[in-house]
Steps between C-alpha positions, in 0.01 A plus 500: 500500500626847411564740783277807531586815311672708766314829561691817458604666824274295728551198710339190358201368702511128588292382205588248226405714201481860388244585231440820307129550422330739266160622594270672252144627475308692234140462613322639799684675777844406367719628782265358765504161331879488497508605867243227586708243308813603696305468826399144393858416404614607847276223637656219296634222723878469540553832320593865559446793275817697426561816306257659257576697186311816410140466395471632145239535226600314185372440146343157437729225368377263232138613450524876465130595494434502867541735798852576637639290780641574842805278559734427792774249567522332844773294655381192682706272727335154527540137578227419241621317193420651156181305434376567857570869466316514168202327647497742790523800269222366274280457811566866594407610148179300517417636852535855358258422215732408211331301225723390212318579175756616242881471488650842567150639544363739764522370856427604856826351628793311356786358702794355304808324633774664293802336665548260787860468605695383193245221445435389149165312519229397256178306531162539334403789732821684579822603323788658700639746435186652358539446127413853390594745772819606323285632214288715734636851556302551821612167654866576433473852632339387823742207547791733444381718785550204729794309338675679211787255487288183527582255222231315304577129556425395142606800293812563719457880482438753777165670522670825388644323195154353416343841532760653266439214253130561514551875431725414205237284336436210734595143544362233277 
């Protein structure tokens, strides 16, 4: 098992994993829904919420004809394994009213696991690292706030390098 990504300038809590989550909402009271999701995340067993990025308004990714999003990245220390964490996050989305209708469509709340340690993981429900975050301007910006030198475990580039690549035309 890979060791957790060491947080910058903080002492590592006694948890097995460190995950970086991206929260988003573009329906209803967006900021309130993200706040409620964070409150639910704080209640996860064997877990502790760490640092938070800024909360920013962003343009939709994928399907462009929808309201703008509010997005934030959260650091989570946890003993939950990837599939357990995903199940817990999906339960939070459901509790807050998320109904999956359309890929990249409007949603009350979305919680994605962007990175979890240096884990490379794939099953029918979850891929780590998140297979698309390096193509999302907002995700990179918010991650860079927390960990600018963090290296993508598959692409072997820092978040800053990935952001520069994106600005120069993207990564295929």
